[in-house]
Phi, psi and omega in degrees: 000322180297320181293316178298316179300317182297316179297322180296319179295316179299316180297317180297318178297321179296314180296315181296316178298316181296320181296319183294334178286330184277319181227125185232124175260129184237135175272114183281342180223121185274001179083000184244317183208181183258031176299134182091001180236157173214159182257136177233154174069261186283178185243031171301158182267132174237135176208163176256130180211127179054043177075013180235153166271127180251123174252133184231132183290146177228134183288154173061043175217149181292178173308136180251147183222127170264113196246139173290142178285339177267156175252152183225141178257273175272133183192166165237119181252132174231146176197163176246142177215157180218136169236145182251010180215197180264024181295142179270144178205191181184162176247111178280146174206154189045048185247166187219160169219115184231140181304326184272006176240103178048046176055040176086013181296136177294133181214151179137193185292142176223131172270120192288143166243107190223088180279006179287175179294342174298322170061056177255023178302135181090344174294168183246123178245144177257096186301129173057029183216267185257355180081210186291126172261321182219107175267158179286358170296333179283343179218072186302334180298339181276350185296331185271002188287326186282140180239115179286136179079006177229162177288137180241134181259117178257145173223129179237124180243120176238112177227110185063231180272359183268127179234121184227149178227150172227151179224116184051042174086355181259133177294136183244299189230152175217113179238138173252119186201151182233018186294315185228105184283341177204166181171185181272167171261143179212148177254121185264138162247115187290149174298150175239151187269335182219163185296334182294339180266002181292143175091004175292145190238141168233142186237141179230145175203173178050054184265110182234147175227134177248130181231177179108210182276088187275149173251125181297148175297155180303154178301134173230134191276078172242166180301139180244125173261119180250110182272354179276121187304133173056028180256137175247108184284164179299316178297326178294321178298317179296330179279355176098007180283152173217155181280138172262349177227125185275000178084359185227339187207176175265019177302135184090002178233152177215173176295141177299338179272357180105149180084181181299159176301127185266168173064197183232009187283328177270123181226144172260107182214144180057031181077011180240146169266106193246133168261117182284155179287162178295336176288328180278325184214117185278334179279092187288152180257339186076185180290151176237152182228159174289147177287334176277151178245156186222162175244282174251141189200164165237127187237134173241143175200152175251145179219147182223119183266148163271159183307129177080007187279158180223135172199194180186159172242124186246153177213169182057040177270166170120328182291332183232031181117156187293341181248011182249123180182197179283137187231128168277109186291130175245106191209145168279100184296334185284321190248343181269135185295335183298335181297335183261000178265185182073207184234124176052037176080020183282013172241015180272172182309134178073358178288160168278100197314124177065012182236298187228124180286146173280133177266109186214157176258144183301328183288348177258014177247126176271128187286164181314139185095352178238153183276137172247149178256112179260163178201142176228132173235128173237108183281160178302333180274008178077007169286134184229151180219147169246137180236148178216117177051046175085008181230138175284122186252347173194158173209153180199169178252109182299128180084355179284174185298317180294318177301313181295328177293322176293320178297320184298334179255016181252179176291351181260012190298332183265004181268129181284133177055040179297129175073014185251007180307140185269337179214134193196160173273175171262135187242138171247134191266137170262103181251010179088001179246155180279123177218142180246140176236152175198174178048045179273114183220152188215150166226144181274139181256135181251000000 
């Protein structure tokens, strides 16, 4: 019996030892002191009190970060936090501070703490870099998850290129990105603008990180933002998306007038589907359309303008010619004259061209030379939406009274059944200016 017991203990130790090497849970905060952490950038106050880390705002100092001395790549991070006011904060992860980047400014992914009425807690912001990657406008059900004045449980899962967040057990954000594979964890106390906001407090406790051979959480059907060009992630495949541009050729596209893509102006280069300017290429190609046709759909696409450029993405074409239909305007609002034409800005970026203006803030628009994320949804019930960089900028009912009133005062007023086509391709416009498209993906809605 003694020998059998001894062998059993050895086997258990072997299994336990092997398991601990594969998956390791680490307590990042022992409840006593800030060992393993350091402060960067601003001069907000951090202290340990009653087993909690307390962060307190200080006026006239930049964003402050309490940073782990270790870096982490793949992990699952969980923690509890509480704010008793509307102070903004965040949890940095896979983040960096380098002397050659804005004098050591902390930058990288941030899981948002936003107790304001905007309610973007759990969304993903790219601090000091690309800005908002995932707003809670993409997942409105998550807006009610955060509780002011109560403890909130955050979970962040980073496995490979997949970045996911949960707040109080509810899935919030899902981003696919490969910009930063590892970095430190940090607790942010946001900068404040005036003395009256000084002394606001945020509290953190129960900070754990699990590393090793991790198993991803089960699939949950929320919106996915994929920042990797022309990549179709596994969750997007499960949701029914497919690529309309393979990143290498014009396969799947043809001239809007019929037949193969003409001329030399449309080129697939550097992973982009690019329409060259008339100065670069005199042999114009004209508009191009997908060889496939659609009825109801959800479309995602990235676009990058050159200064002063004009283009567009059209749908519901065909009733009045192959290139006439509803248009998601792609335009440099600052330099192109068309932005000042039309009515109330209905020819500006992301607008339903010449019909309905997009309602957007300048800080959510990436200027020429930078990529913007566009989106169009046309539901089976004819409700339609335009999206720009994670925010819905307009919606309308195709064929409804308001829609028809907009058509009646537009350049399309004399066209019968304008924009009411029931089956149509997706069109990219040749307007003579250089514009790049990529990550064009679609799913059909039933």
